[in-house]
PLY file of the C-alpha trace (Angstrom):
ply
format ascii 1.0
element vertex 91
property float x
property float y
property float z
element edge 90
property int vertex1
property int vertex2
end_header
-9.66 17.49 47.86
-12.12 15.82 45.51
-15.35 13.85 45.40
-16.12 10.39 44.07
-19.19 8.73 42.61
-20.26 6.39 39.85
-20.64 8.15 36.50
-21.61 7.25 32.98
-19.40 9.04 30.47
-20.70 10.80 27.40
-19.74 7.62 25.52
-21.91 5.41 27.74
-19.08 3.87 29.78
-19.90 3.25 33.46
-17.04 4.25 35.76
-17.47 3.21 39.37
-16.06 5.58 42.00
-14.85 8.08 39.43
-12.59 10.77 40.89
-14.04 14.25 40.36
-11.72 17.17 40.91
-12.34 20.90 40.70
-9.83 22.36 38.27
-10.75 26.02 38.65
-13.11 28.41 40.38
-13.25 31.75 38.57
-15.34 34.82 39.12
-16.03 37.24 41.89
-17.98 37.74 45.05
-20.59 39.86 43.29
-21.09 37.88 40.09
-20.62 34.39 41.48
-18.07 31.74 40.60
-17.86 29.41 37.61
-16.68 25.95 38.62
-14.76 23.71 36.21
-14.39 20.03 37.02
-12.56 17.09 35.52
-13.71 13.49 35.81
-11.01 10.81 36.12
-11.04 7.03 36.36
-9.34 7.27 39.76
-7.13 9.43 41.98
-3.93 8.02 40.50
-4.99 9.22 37.04
-5.71 12.70 38.37
-2.43 12.83 40.32
-0.50 11.77 37.20
-2.21 14.56 35.21
-3.62 12.05 32.75
-6.27 13.11 30.27
-9.63 13.25 32.07
-12.60 11.14 31.01
-14.55 14.33 30.55
-14.56 18.00 31.54
-17.38 20.33 32.50
-17.52 24.09 33.05
-21.14 24.79 33.65
-21.61 25.28 37.34
-22.32 28.76 38.74
-22.11 29.18 42.49
-23.01 32.25 44.53
-20.34 33.28 47.02
-21.18 32.85 50.70
-19.26 35.52 52.62
-20.42 34.00 55.92
-19.03 30.55 55.16
-16.27 29.37 57.45
-14.42 27.65 54.60
-12.54 28.90 51.54
-14.12 29.24 48.12
-12.77 25.86 46.90
-14.36 24.02 49.82
-17.56 26.02 49.21
-17.48 24.81 45.60
-17.30 21.14 46.61
-20.13 21.63 49.11
-22.16 23.38 46.40
-21.59 20.63 43.82
-22.95 18.03 46.24
-26.23 20.02 46.44
-26.82 19.53 42.71
-28.87 16.57 41.44
-25.97 15.53 39.20
-23.74 15.03 42.24
-26.35 13.83 44.74
-24.53 10.52 45.23
-21.06 12.07 45.55
-18.89 11.46 48.59
-15.76 13.21 49.76
-12.62 11.52 48.49
0 1
1 2
2 3
3 4
4 5
5 6
6 7
7 8
8 9
9 10
10 11
11 12
12 13
13 14
14 15
15 16
16 17
17 18
18 19
19 20
20 21
21 22
22 23
23 24
24 25
25 26
26 27
27 28
28 29
29 30
30 31
31 32
32 33
33 34
34 35
35 36
36 37
37 38
38 39
39 40
40 41
41 42
42 43
43 44
44 45
45 46
46 47
47 48
48 49
49 50
50 51
51 52
52 53
53 54
54 55
55 56
56 57
57 58
58 59
59 60
60 61
61 62
62 63
63 64
64 65
65 66
66 67
67 68
68 69
69 70
70 71
71 72
72 73
73 74
74 75
75 76
76 77
77 78
78 79
79 80
80 81
81 82
82 83
83 84
84 85
85 86
86 87
87 88
88 89
89 90
C-alpha cells in the first residue's frame, strides 16, 4: 500500500509519480497517531529498501474508532486530505 504523486524534493528536483510509503504509525487511540512517510523515486526503489529521497514525520492523525479499515489504511486516507497530498493517488 502506498500513494504516488509528483513531488519537488528539498533540493529542488522534480520527481514525477514519486512513490510515497508510510513507514510507521505510532501513538494511541486517545492521543492520536504520528505518521512517518518516506518518499522514493519509484516502487522498485522502495521495495529494494534503497535510501529514500526524503523522510517526514510530522503528520498527526486522530484515530477513528468507527472506521471500517485498519489504522494504516486510515493513515493513507488521512494523508490524502492534507493540502500537501491533494494530488496523491493510490499506488
